[in-house]
C-alpha positions as CSV (number, residue, x, y, z in Angstrom):
1,M,0.0,0.0,0.0
2,W,1.5,3.3,-1.1
3,P,0.3,6.4,0.7
4,F,1.7,8.9,-1.8
5,N,-0.9,8.6,-4.6
6,R,-3.4,10.7,-2.7
7,P,-3.1,14.5,-2.8
8,A,-2.1,16.3,0.4
9,P,-4.8,18.2,2.2
10,V,-5.0,21.9,1.1
11,E,-4.0,24.3,3.8
12,T,-6.3,27.3,4.3
13,K,-5.3,30.8,5.3
14,S,-6.6,30.2,8.8
15,D,-4.4,27.1,9.1
16,L,-1.4,29.2,8.4
17,T,-2.3,32.0,10.8
18,D,-3.9,30.0,13.6
19,P,-1.3,29.4,16.4
20,T,-3.1,26.2,17.4
21,S,-3.0,24.5,14.0
22,D,-0.5,21.9,12.9
23,S,0.7,24.1,10.0
24,W,1.6,26.9,12.5
25,E,3.5,24.5,14.7
26,A,5.5,23.2,11.8
27,L,6.3,26.7,10.7
28,T,7.5,27.9,14.1
29,A,9.4,24.6,14.7
30,A,11.4,25.3,11.5
31,L,12.5,28.8,12.6
32,A,13.4,29.5,16.2
33,S,14.9,32.7,17.4
34,S,17.6,32.5,20.0
35,T,18.3,35.0,22.7
36,T,21.3,36.2,20.6
37,G,18.9,37.3,17.9
38,V,20.1,34.7,15.5
39,T,17.3,32.8,13.7
40,V,18.1,29.1,14.0
41,S,16.8,26.7,11.2
42,A,17.9,23.3,10.1
43,E,20.0,24.9,7.3
44,S,21.7,27.5,9.4
45,A,22.4,25.0,12.2
46,M,24.0,22.5,9.8
47,R,26.2,25.3,8.5
48,C,27.6,25.7,12.1
49,A,30.6,23.4,12.3
50,P,30.1,21.8,15.7
51,V,26.4,21.1,15.1
52,N,27.2,19.6,11.7
53,A,29.9,17.4,13.2
54,A,27.7,16.1,16.0
55,V,24.6,15.5,13.8
56,T,26.6,13.9,11.0
57,L,28.5,11.6,13.5
58,I,25.4,10.3,15.1
59,C,23.4,9.8,11.8
60,Q,26.3,8.2,10.0
61,S,27.1,5.9,12.9
62,I,23.5,4.7,13.0
63,G,23.5,4.3,9.3
64,T,26.7,2.3,9.0
65,L,26.0,-0.1,11.9
66,P,24.5,-3.4,10.6
67,C,21.2,-4.5,12.0
68,K,20.1,-8.1,11.8
69,V,17.1,-10.3,12.6
70,Y,17.6,-13.2,15.1
71,R,15.5,-16.2,15.8
72,K,15.6,-17.8,19.3
73,D,17.1,-21.2,19.4
74,G,16.9,-22.8,22.8
75,D,19.1,-20.7,25.1
76,G,20.8,-19.0,22.2
77,K,19.9,-17.3,18.9
78,D,20.7,-17.6,15.3
79,V,20.6,-15.1,12.4
80,D,17.4,-15.4,10.4
81,D,18.3,-14.0,7.0
82,T,15.2,-15.6,5.5
83,H,12.8,-13.3,7.4
84,P,11.3,-10.6,5.0
85,A,12.5,-7.8,7.4
86,Y,16.2,-8.9,7.3
87,A,16.9,-7.4,3.9
88,L,15.0,-4.2,4.7
89,I,17.1,-3.4,7.8
90,H,20.4,-4.9,6.7
91,D,20.6,-4.4,2.9
92,E,18.2,-2.4,0.9
93,A,15.2,-0.6,2.4
94,N,13.6,0.1,-1.0
95,E,14.6,0.1,-4.7
96,W,16.5,3.4,-4.5
97,Q,17.8,3.6,-0.9
98,S,19.8,1.4,1.3
99,A,18.7,0.5,4.9
100,G,21.5,2.7,6.3
101,K,20.5,5.7,4.2
102,V,16.9,5.6,5.4
103,R,18.1,5.4,9.0
104,E,20.4,8.4,8.4
105,L,17.6,10.5,7.0
106,V,15.0,9.6,9.7
107,T,17.6,10.0,12.5
108,A,18.6,13.5,11.2
109,D,14.9,14.6,11.4
110,A,14.5,13.1,14.8
111,L,17.7,14.7,16.1
112,L,17.1,18.2,14.7
113,H,13.3,18.4,15.0
114,G,12.3,15.7,17.6
115,D,10.5,13.3,15.3
116,G,11.5,11.2,12.2
117,Y,9.2,9.0,10.1
118,A,9.4,6.2,7.6
119,F,6.5,4.2,6.0
120,V,6.4,0.4,5.9
121,S,4.9,-0.8,2.6
122,R,3.4,-4.3,2.6
123,G,2.3,-6.9,0.2
124,G,-0.3,-8.9,2.1
125,N,1.1,-9.3,5.6
126,R,4.8,-9.1,4.5
127,P,6.8,-5.9,4.5
128,F,8.6,-5.3,1.2
129,A,9.8,-1.7,1.5
130,I,10.7,1.0,4.0
131,I,10.2,4.5,2.6
132,Y,11.6,7.7,4.3
133,L,8.9,10.3,4.9
134,P,9.8,14.0,5.3
135,R,8.3,15.5,8.4
136,D,6.1,17.9,6.5
137,K,4.3,14.9,4.8
138,V,3.1,13.4,8.1
139,G,0.4,14.7,10.4
140,L,0.6,13.4,14.0
141,N,-2.4,13.2,16.3
142,H,-3.0,11.2,19.5
143,L,-6.1,9.4,20.8
144,D,-7.3,9.9,24.3
145,T,-5.2,6.9,25.3
146,G,-2.1,8.5,23.9
147,E,-1.8,6.1,21.0
148,P,-0.6,8.0,17.9
149,R,-2.3,8.3,14.5
150,Y,-0.4,9.3,11.4
151,T,-2.0,11.2,8.5
152,I,-0.2,10.6,5.2
153,G,-1.7,11.6,1.9
154,G,-5.1,12.1,3.4
155,R,-5.2,8.6,4.9
156,V,-4.8,7.7,8.6
157,Y,-2.3,5.0,9.6
158,T,-1.6,3.2,12.9
159,P,1.8,2.7,14.6
160,A,2.1,-0.7,12.9
161,D,2.6,1.0,9.5
162,V,4.8,4.0,10.4
163,I,8.3,3.9,11.8
164,H,8.4,6.8,14.2
165,V,11.7,7.6,15.9
166,Q,11.8,10.3,18.6
167,A,14.8,11.9,20.2
168,P,15.5,9.7,23.2
169,S,16.1,12.5,25.6
170,L,12.7,14.1,25.1
171,G,10.7,11.6,27.1
172,G,8.3,11.1,24.3
173,K,7.4,14.8,23.9
174,T,7.4,16.0,20.3
175,G,8.5,19.2,18.8
176,L,11.6,19.7,21.0
177,G,14.4,18.5,18.9
178,L,17.9,20.0,18.9
179,L,16.8,23.1,17.0
180,R,14.4,24.1,19.8
181,A,15.9,22.6,22.9
182,G,19.3,24.0,22.0
183,V,18.3,27.1,20.2
184,D,20.4,29.5,22.4
185,A,23.5,27.3,22.4
186,I,23.3,26.9,18.6
187,G,22.6,30.6,18.2
188,L,25.7,31.5,20.3
189,A,27.9,29.1,18.2
190,I,26.6,30.7,15.0
191,L,27.1,34.2,16.3
192,L,30.7,33.4,17.4
193,E,31.4,31.9,13.9
194,R,30.1,35.1,12.3
195,T,32.1,37.3,14.6
196,S,35.2,35.3,13.9
197,A,34.6,35.5,10.1
198,S,34.0,39.3,10.3
199,L,37.2,39.7,12.5
200,F,39.4,38.0,10.0
201,K,37.7,39.7,7.1
202,N,39.2,42.9,8.6
203,N,42.6,41.3,8.9
204,S,42.1,40.5,12.5
205,R,42.2,44.2,13.4
206,P,39.5,46.1,15.3
207,G,38.0,49.3,14.0
208,G,39.0,52.7,15.0
209,V,37.8,56.3,15.2
210,L,38.9,59.0,12.7
211,S,38.2,62.4,14.3
212,F,38.8,66.0,13.3
213,K,39.0,69.1,15.5
214,S,36.7,71.2,13.3
215,Q,33.1,70.2,12.5
216,L,32.7,68.6,9.1
217,R,29.7,68.7,6.8
218,K,27.9,65.4,6.0
219,E,29.2,65.2,2.5
220,T,32.8,65.7,3.7
221,V,32.4,63.0,6.4
222,E,31.1,60.5,3.7
223,R,33.9,61.5,1.3
224,V,36.7,61.2,4.0
225,G,35.3,57.8,5.2
226,A,35.1,56.4,1.6
227,A,38.7,57.6,0.9
228,W,40.0,56.1,4.2
229,R,38.4,52.7,3.5
230,A,39.7,52.7,0.0
231,A,43.2,53.4,1.2
232,H,43.4,51.2,4.3
233,G,40.5,48.8,4.2
234,G,40.5,45.0,3.5
235,G,43.8,43.8,2.1
236,K,45.4,47.3,2.4
237,S,45.2,47.3,6.1
238,G,48.5,47.7,8.0
239,G,49.9,50.5,5.9
240,I,51.0,54.0,7.0
241,A,48.1,56.3,7.5
242,V,48.3,59.9,6.4
243,V,45.7,62.3,7.9
244,D,45.4,65.9,7.0
245,G,43.3,68.7,8.1
246,G,44.1,68.1,11.8
247,G,42.6,64.7,11.7
248,E,43.5,62.0,14.3
249,Y,43.0,58.2,14.1
250,T,42.4,56.4,17.3
251,P,42.4,52.6,17.1
252,I,39.9,50.6,19.2
253,A,41.7,48.0,21.3
254,F,40.4,44.5,22.0
255,T,38.4,44.1,25.2
256,S,39.2,41.3,27.6
257,V,36.1,39.5,26.4
258,E,37.2,39.8,22.7
259,A,40.6,38.6,23.6
260,Q,39.1,35.3,24.9
261,H,37.4,34.6,21.6
262,I,39.0,31.1,21.3
263,E,37.8,30.2,24.8
264,Q,34.3,31.3,23.9
265,R,34.2,29.2,20.8
266,N,35.5,26.2,22.7
267,F,32.7,26.7,25.2
268,A,30.1,26.8,22.4
269,I,31.5,23.5,21.1
270,A,31.1,22.0,24.6
271,E,27.5,23.2,24.8
272,I,26.7,21.4,21.5
273,A,28.4,18.3,23.0
274,R,26.2,18.5,26.1
275,L,23.1,18.8,24.0
276,T,23.9,15.8,21.7
277,R,25.8,13.7,24.2
278,V,28.7,13.4,21.8
279,P,32.0,13.6,23.6
280,V,33.7,16.9,23.0
281,T,36.9,15.3,21.7
282,M,34.9,13.7,18.9
283,L,34.0,17.2,17.8
284,Q,37.7,17.8,17.3
285,E,38.0,20.0,20.3
286,L,41.2,18.4,21.6
287,S,42.5,21.0,24.0
288,K,42.1,18.6,26.9
289,G,42.2,15.3,25.0
290,T,44.7,12.6,25.8
291,F,45.3,9.1,24.4
292,A,43.7,7.7,27.5
293,N,40.5,9.8,27.8
294,T,40.0,9.9,24.1
295,E,39.6,6.1,24.0
296,Q,37.3,6.2,27.0
297,Q,35.2,8.9,25.4
298,A,34.8,6.8,22.3
299,L,33.3,4.1,24.5
300,Q,31.1,6.8,26.2
301,F,29.9,7.8,22.7
302,L,28.5,4.3,22.2
303,Q,27.1,3.8,25.7
304,L,25.5,7.2,26.4
305,C,24.8,8.6,23.0
306,L,24.3,5.9,20.4
307,L,22.6,3.1,22.5
308,P,19.5,5.2,23.3
309,W,19.1,5.9,19.5
310,L,19.7,2.2,18.7
311,K,17.1,1.2,21.2
312,A,14.6,3.6,19.7
313,W,15.3,2.1,16.3
314,T,15.0,-1.5,17.4
315,D,11.7,-0.7,19.2
316,A,10.3,0.9,16.0
317,Y,11.5,-2.0,13.8
318,R,10.0,-4.5,16.2
319,R,6.7,-2.7,16.3
320,T,6.3,-2.4,12.5
321,L,8.2,-5.4,11.0
322,L,7.4,-8.3,13.4
323,T,4.0,-9.7,13.9
324,V,2.6,-10.2,17.4
325,E,3.5,-13.9,17.2
326,E,7.0,-13.3,15.9
327,R,7.9,-10.9,18.7
328,A,8.0,-14.0,21.0
329,T,10.5,-15.8,18.7
330,H,12.4,-13.1,16.9
331,S,14.5,-10.1,17.9
332,L,16.3,-7.3,16.0
333,E,19.8,-6.1,17.1
334,F,22.5,-3.7,15.9
335,I,26.0,-5.1,15.7
336,V,28.3,-2.6,17.5
337,D,31.5,-4.7,17.5
338,D,33.2,-2.3,15.0
339,L,32.8,0.6,17.5
340,L,34.5,-1.5,20.2
341,R,37.4,-2.7,18.2
342,A,40.7,-2.0,20.0
343,D,44.1,-2.0,18.4
344,T,45.7,-5.2,17.0
345,A,47.8,-6.0,20.0
346,T,44.9,-5.5,22.5
347,R,42.6,-7.7,20.4
348,A,45.2,-10.4,20.1
349,E,45.6,-10.5,23.8
350,A,41.9,-10.6,24.5
351,Y,41.4,-13.4,21.9
352,A,44.2,-15.4,23.5
353,K,42.6,-15.2,26.9
354,F,39.2,-16.3,25.5
355,R,40.8,-19.2,23.7
356,A,42.7,-20.3,26.8
357,M,39.6,-20.3,28.9
358,G,37.7,-22.2,26.3
359,A,35.2,-19.5,25.6
360,M,35.9,-19.1,21.8
361,T,37.0,-21.3,19.0
362,S,39.6,-20.3,16.4
363,N,36.8,-19.8,13.9
364,D,35.0,-17.5,16.3
365,V,38.2,-15.4,16.4
366,R,38.5,-15.5,12.6
367,R,34.9,-14.4,12.1
368,R,35.6,-11.4,14.3
369,E,38.6,-10.5,12.1
370,N,36.6,-11.1,8.8
371,L,38.8,-14.2,8.0
372,P,37.5,-17.4,6.3
373,A,36.8,-20.3,8.6
374,L,39.1,-23.3,9.0
375,P,38.0,-26.9,8.6
376,D,39.2,-27.8,12.0
377,G,38.6,-24.5,13.6
378,D,35.4,-25.3,15.6
379,T,37.0,-27.2,18.4
380,L,36.4,-25.5,21.7
381,G,39.5,-26.0,23.7
382,S,42.7,-24.3,24.7
383,P,45.2,-24.2,21.9
384,Y,48.0,-24.1,24.5
385,T,47.6,-27.7,25.7
386,T,47.6,-31.0,23.8
387,P,44.8,-33.3,24.6
388,G,46.1,-36.6,26.1
389,A,49.6,-35.4,26.4
390,P,51.5,-36.2,29.7
391,A,51.9,-33.4,32.2
392,P,55.0,-31.4,31.7
393,A,58.0,-32.4,33.7
394,N,58.6,-30.4,36.9
395,D,62.0,-28.7,36.6
396,N,62.0,-27.9,40.3
397,P,60.8,-31.0,42.2
398,E,60.2,-30.7,45.9
399,P,63.1,-32.2,48.0
400,K,62.4,-35.7,49.4
401,P,62.2,-35.8,53.2
402,K,65.4,-37.2,54.8
403,E,65.1,-40.7,56.2
404,A,65.2,-40.8,59.9
405,A,68.5,-41.8,61.3
406,A,68.8,-45.5,62.3
């Protein structure tokens, strides 16, 4: 069932001017004004370097992590690549987009605006495509019980048909994505970037005051100002100034606040890191980064930032792609091993310990390293002992007790 063949409902003038309508809410959500006076939108926010870095990192991480369908098998579980949902979440979501690309787009909407949507198209009772839905194509309402209803192309759908991902930190409340919850922090970061750009546009030199002892007419002031800017503005700054007519040039020195511009920009980056829960070192602010804490913050990125998003995705997948009966026998999980990969020496040491304790076979290790399996590699035992071999000789035997004297 494709919901895009029906025309979207026509918005009336009252819808666009009524503060209680969905159209008005969507309009105000797209443009939020910060205390700094900077208007924050999705486009302006993504032009801000720390915001772009944080959003891109989260979305691309979720898009690149593989997701699989598992079937319970006794106390364990096995990959069920025959399930119709497997290809949709692991390979191709539809004929023109991969599963990872759809996750990236939906996550970006949820992160920036609070909600992201995708439609599950079915043939009979089997899902055969997942289609990304822009936020402005979906109308969201709730029943008295709180259960959501989604209006797409003039038709109402239940949660079983629509993948709805919300920003995990919002507690289920819609409309408070990063653009609204962090409007002041983003506005400050944008303002600091603009200030820095303007500063370097003027060759990192503050302005000054050109004064004259006698009163000048308006036309003279404009002519002198234009001549001064032509002689000493832009790339000509730094030359020797010649002032006639009793004029005097007084440069304006940096204030203590302006002198701490770098510290202010680092603070703005830290604010974006707090809002998105991305470790500040992963936004390339390395003033306090070390080899030790950078590795730990990479683990923190997975545990505190990504895992809530991955849980939101697996819940949405489970609700829309598994039947009620399948939910008791199947599960969906993201494979996060690549984010936990240590360096080669550390991995080798860990594998050796797992092999020695009999927790992993050689083929288990080879699969982790993307190597082909060996014919005799499924034996679970320590490779450091030979089955049936005699115990090694004791090079330092205990001394025999002396015989008692006759």
